[in-house]
C-alpha positions as CSV (number, residue, x, y, z in Angstrom):
1,M,-68.4,-42.9,58.7
2,K,-68.5,-42.2,55.6
3,S,-70.9,-44.0,52.7
4,N,-69.1,-45.7,49.5
5,E,-70.7,-43.0,47.6
6,E,-69.9,-40.1,49.4
7,I,-65.9,-41.6,49.6
8,I,-66.2,-41.9,45.2
9,N,-67.9,-38.4,45.2
10,S,-65.2,-37.0,47.5
11,I,-62.4,-38.4,44.9
12,I,-64.4,-37.4,41.9
13,N,-64.4,-33.8,43.2
14,S,-61.2,-33.7,44.1
15,F,-60.6,-34.1,40.2
16,H,-62.6,-31.6,39.6
17,E,-61.2,-28.8,42.6
18,K,-57.6,-29.9,40.6
19,N,-56.3,-31.2,43.9
20,N,-56.6,-34.9,43.1
21,S,-53.8,-37.6,44.3
22,H,-52.1,-39.4,41.2
23,A,-52.6,-42.4,43.1
24,F,-55.2,-44.3,45.3
25,L,-54.8,-47.4,47.3
26,L,-58.3,-48.7,48.2
27,E,-58.2,-51.3,51.0
28,T,-61.5,-53.4,51.1
29,N,-63.6,-55.8,51.9
30,N,-64.8,-56.6,48.6
31,L,-62.6,-56.8,45.6
32,D,-64.8,-57.2,42.9
33,A,-66.9,-54.4,43.9
34,C,-64.9,-52.2,44.6
35,Y,-63.4,-52.6,41.4
36,K,-66.8,-51.8,39.8
37,D,-66.8,-48.8,41.4
38,I,-63.7,-47.2,40.0
39,L,-64.6,-48.7,37.0
40,N,-67.8,-46.1,37.4
41,M,-65.5,-43.6,38.9
42,I,-62.9,-43.9,35.6
43,K,-66.3,-43.4,33.2
44,R,-67.6,-40.3,35.0
45,L,-64.1,-38.2,35.0
46,N,-63.3,-39.1,31.5
47,C,-67.1,-39.0,30.1
48,K,-67.4,-36.5,27.3
49,N,-71.4,-36.3,27.5
50,E,-74.0,-35.5,29.5
51,T,-75.1,-39.2,29.6
52,I,-72.5,-42.2,30.1
53,D,-75.2,-44.5,28.0
54,D,-74.5,-42.4,24.8
55,C,-71.1,-42.1,25.6
56,N,-68.4,-44.0,23.6
57,I,-65.7,-43.5,25.9
58,C,-67.8,-45.2,28.5
59,H,-68.5,-48.0,26.6
60,T,-64.3,-48.8,25.8
61,I,-63.7,-48.6,29.3
62,E,-66.6,-51.1,30.3
63,A,-65.4,-53.3,26.8
64,G,-61.8,-53.5,28.0
65,T,-60.6,-52.0,25.0
66,N,-60.4,-47.8,26.0
67,P,-56.5,-47.0,25.0
68,D,-56.3,-44.8,28.0
69,V,-57.3,-47.3,31.0
70,I,-55.0,-50.1,31.7
71,V,-56.6,-52.8,33.9
72,V,-53.9,-55.0,35.3
73,K,-54.4,-58.5,37.4
74,P,-52.6,-61.4,38.6
75,E,-51.7,-64.5,37.0
76,K,-51.2,-67.6,38.8
77,K,-51.1,-65.9,42.1
78,E,-48.7,-63.3,40.9
79,I,-48.6,-59.8,39.1
80,G,-45.2,-59.8,37.1
81,V,-43.1,-57.0,35.8
82,D,-44.0,-57.5,32.0
83,P,-47.8,-55.5,32.7
84,I,-46.1,-53.1,34.7
85,E,-43.8,-51.9,31.9
86,N,-46.6,-52.1,29.2
87,I,-48.4,-49.5,31.9
88,I,-45.3,-47.1,31.4
89,H,-44.6,-47.7,27.8
90,V,-48.1,-46.9,27.1
91,F,-48.3,-43.8,28.9
92,A,-45.1,-42.2,27.9
93,T,-47.4,-40.6,25.2
94,Q,-50.6,-38.2,25.9
95,P,-53.9,-40.1,26.2
96,L,-55.6,-40.7,23.0
97,I,-59.4,-40.0,23.8
98,N,-59.8,-39.5,27.5
99,K,-58.9,-36.5,29.5
100,Y,-56.9,-38.6,31.5
101,S,-54.2,-42.1,31.4
102,M,-55.5,-44.2,34.2
103,Y,-54.3,-47.6,35.6
104,V,-55.7,-50.3,38.2
105,I,-54.2,-52.6,39.5
106,Y,-56.6,-55.2,41.0
107,E,-55.2,-57.1,44.0
108,A,-52.1,-55.1,44.4
109,D,-50.6,-57.0,47.3
110,L,-50.1,-59.5,44.5
111,L,-47.3,-57.4,42.8
112,S,-43.6,-59.2,42.3
113,L,-41.4,-57.0,44.3
114,S,-39.5,-56.0,40.7
115,A,-43.2,-55.2,39.3
116,A,-43.4,-53.1,42.7
117,N,-40.1,-51.2,42.1
118,K,-41.0,-50.6,38.6
119,I,-44.3,-48.9,39.3
120,L,-42.4,-46.9,41.5
121,K,-41.7,-44.9,38.8
122,F,-44.9,-43.2,38.5
123,L,-45.5,-43.1,42.2
124,E,-41.9,-41.2,42.9
125,E,-42.5,-39.2,39.8
126,P,-45.8,-38.7,39.2
127,E,-46.5,-37.2,35.5
128,E,-49.9,-34.8,35.3
129,G,-52.8,-36.4,33.7
130,I,-51.6,-40.1,34.6
131,V,-53.5,-41.5,37.7
132,G,-53.2,-45.1,39.4
133,F,-55.6,-47.2,41.7
134,F,-54.7,-49.9,43.7
135,I,-56.8,-52.6,45.2
136,T,-56.3,-54.9,48.0
137,N,-57.7,-56.3,50.9
138,R,-54.9,-57.4,52.3
139,L,-53.3,-54.2,53.0
140,S,-50.7,-55.2,55.6
141,A,-48.9,-56.7,52.7
142,M,-48.9,-54.3,50.5
143,L,-44.5,-52.6,49.8
144,P,-44.6,-49.9,51.9
145,T,-42.8,-47.8,49.7
146,I,-46.2,-48.1,47.9
147,T,-48.7,-47.5,50.3
148,S,-47.0,-44.1,51.5
149,R,-46.9,-42.4,48.2
150,C,-50.7,-43.4,47.9
151,D,-54.0,-41.9,49.2
152,V,-55.1,-44.8,51.5
153,I,-59.0,-45.5,51.4
154,N,-60.9,-48.0,53.3
155,I,-64.1,-49.0,51.5
156,R,-66.3,-51.6,53.0
157,Y,-69.3,-53.2,51.5
158,G,-72.2,-54.8,53.3
159,S,-73.8,-54.1,56.5
160,N,-70.6,-51.9,57.9
161,T,-70.5,-54.4,61.4
162,V,-68.1,-55.9,63.4
163,L,-68.3,-59.3,61.2
164,D,-67.8,-57.2,58.2
165,L,-64.8,-56.2,59.7
166,L,-63.8,-59.4,61.1
167,D,-65.0,-60.9,57.2
168,I,-66.5,-64.0,59.0
169,N,-70.5,-65.1,59.3
170,E,-72.5,-64.5,62.8
171,D,-71.8,-68.7,63.4
172,D,-68.3,-68.0,63.2
173,Y,-68.4,-65.0,65.4
174,E,-70.2,-67.4,68.0
175,K,-68.4,-70.2,67.9
176,Y,-64.9,-68.4,67.9
177,Y,-64.5,-64.9,68.5
178,N,-64.1,-65.6,72.4
179,E,-61.4,-68.4,71.7
180,A,-59.5,-65.9,69.1
181,K,-59.1,-63.3,72.3
182,K,-58.0,-66.0,74.7
183,V,-55.5,-66.8,72.1
184,I,-54.6,-62.8,71.4
185,D,-54.6,-62.6,75.8
186,I,-52.2,-65.6,75.7
187,L,-49.9,-64.3,72.9
188,N,-49.3,-61.0,74.7
189,M,-47.9,-62.8,77.9
190,S,-44.5,-61.8,77.8
191,H,-42.5,-64.8,79.0
192,E,-42.4,-68.3,76.5
193,Y,-43.2,-70.4,79.5
194,E,-46.4,-68.6,80.1
195,R,-47.5,-68.7,76.7
196,L,-46.6,-72.5,75.8
197,A,-48.4,-73.4,79.5
198,K,-51.8,-71.3,78.3
199,I,-52.1,-72.9,75.2
200,S,-51.9,-76.0,75.8
201,Y,-55.8,-75.8,76.2
202,L,-56.3,-75.9,72.4
203,S,-55.1,-79.8,72.4
204,N,-58.5,-80.8,72.6
205,K,-59.9,-78.9,69.9
206,E,-60.2,-80.0,66.3
207,R,-57.5,-79.2,63.9
208,E,-60.2,-77.2,61.4
209,D,-61.6,-75.0,64.5
210,I,-57.8,-74.3,65.4
211,L,-57.4,-72.9,62.2
212,R,-60.4,-70.9,62.3
213,I,-59.4,-69.5,65.6
214,F,-56.4,-68.7,64.4
215,K,-57.8,-66.4,61.4
216,L,-59.7,-64.8,63.5
217,V,-56.5,-63.8,65.5
218,Y,-54.4,-62.6,62.2
219,R,-57.3,-60.5,61.0
220,T,-57.5,-58.8,64.4
221,Y,-53.9,-58.4,64.0
222,V,-54.1,-56.9,60.6
223,I,-56.9,-54.7,61.5
224,K,-54.8,-53.3,64.7
225,F,-51.8,-53.0,62.1
226,E,-53.9,-51.0,59.0
227,N,-55.5,-48.8,62.1
228,I,-51.7,-48.1,63.5
229,A,-50.1,-47.3,59.9
230,N,-52.9,-45.8,58.0
231,N,-55.6,-44.5,60.5
232,L,-58.3,-46.9,59.8
233,Y,-61.5,-47.9,62.1
234,N,-60.8,-44.8,64.2
235,N,-64.7,-43.9,63.8
236,L,-66.0,-47.1,64.5
237,E,-67.9,-47.3,67.3
238,Y,-68.3,-51.4,66.7
239,A,-64.2,-51.7,65.8
240,R,-63.0,-50.3,69.3
241,N,-63.1,-53.8,70.9
242,V,-61.3,-55.1,68.3
243,L,-58.7,-52.6,68.5
244,D,-58.2,-53.2,72.5
245,L,-57.4,-56.5,72.2
246,I,-54.1,-56.3,71.0
247,D,-52.0,-53.3,73.2
248,I,-49.0,-52.7,71.1
249,S,-48.6,-50.1,68.4
250,D,-45.0,-50.5,66.9
251,I,-45.4,-51.3,63.0
252,E,-42.5,-53.5,62.8
253,L,-43.4,-55.8,65.6
254,L,-47.3,-56.2,64.5
255,T,-45.9,-56.5,60.8
256,S,-43.6,-59.7,62.4
257,R,-46.3,-61.0,64.0
258,I,-48.4,-60.9,61.3
259,K,-45.7,-62.8,59.1
260,L,-45.8,-65.6,61.6
261,L,-49.5,-65.7,61.7
262,E,-49.5,-65.7,58.2
263,S,-46.7,-68.5,57.9
264,F,-48.7,-70.4,60.5
265,L,-52.0,-70.4,59.0
266,N,-50.1,-71.7,55.1
267,D,-48.0,-74.5,56.9
268,Y,-50.3,-75.9,59.8
269,K,-53.1,-77.7,58.1
270,Y,-50.1,-80.0,56.6
271,N,-47.9,-80.7,59.6
272,V,-49.4,-83.5,61.6
273,N,-48.6,-83.2,65.6
274,K,-50.5,-79.7,66.0
275,D,-49.4,-79.2,69.1
276,L,-45.7,-79.1,68.1
277,F,-46.6,-76.7,65.5
278,I,-48.7,-74.5,67.8
279,N,-45.4,-74.5,70.5
280,K,-43.0,-73.9,67.7
281,L,-45.7,-70.3,67.2
282,C,-45.5,-69.8,70.8
283,I,-41.9,-70.0,71.0
284,E,-40.7,-67.8,68.0
285,W,-43.4,-65.2,69.1
286,R,-41.8,-62.0,70.6
C-alpha cells in the first residue's frame, strides 16, 4: 500500500511527465488533512522558486489570495451554482501568475445537482491548464457523472487499520462490530419474514446502541460500494473480512441499500416506535 507521500508524489510526477488527469477525486477519512496536502501539492506544481518559503505564488496560495487557485466550500451544508459559475468565469482566461488554473471543491459530495451539472463543463470538455481537485469522505454520495470523469484516489490518515477503515475507535469496535455483522447477515436474508423474525432481538437494546450498530452497517455498505465501483481496498489485508460481509456486487442494489440506511439513520432518532421503524427497514430492504 502506498503512503500518502507516495500518492502525492505520483500525482506531481504525472504533471512533470505531462500525462496528468484534468480532475482528481480524493476519497479520504480526514477532509482537513487531505485539503492541506492538496494545497501543498498545488504550491509545488506552481512554485517558480527553488524554495517554497521564498515564493510569492506559494504565499498567495496559502493566504487564499492567489487569482489562479479557487477553493469552494459548502455554505449551509450545500455547494450552490454561484461559486461554480465563478470558477468558469475566472478560468475563461489564461492563468495570471501560476502555471495552472486550479480549483478545489471541499466536501464535493455536497454539490447541489445544478452545481454538479455545471462543473461537468470542465470534466466533459477539459481545457489544457485547468485542473480540479474534489475532496470527499462520502464517495457513494458523489454524482456518478462526476466520479466517472475523475481520477479517483483513496488517501487515508491514521494508523491504517480496520478501525480507520470503519471510522470508529477500539471501544466501538469491541462493543458494536459483531452486532453490525449480525445485522448484515439478517439483512442478507432473502425473505422478508426471516428478516423480521431475526431482527426482533434488537428490541432489547437502547436506541443509541441501535444507532451505533446501524452506523457500522452503513459504513460497511459504503466500503463495499467503493470497492466495487472504484476498485478500492483490494490490497488491504485488514479490509478483506469487512468486504466479505456483503456478498453482492450489483452497484444499483448497493446504492439502493445505502440510501435506505441513510434514510434510516436520519429518521430513526426522531421516531418514537423504534421496533416499527426497524421493521419498516426490513420490509423495504431488497
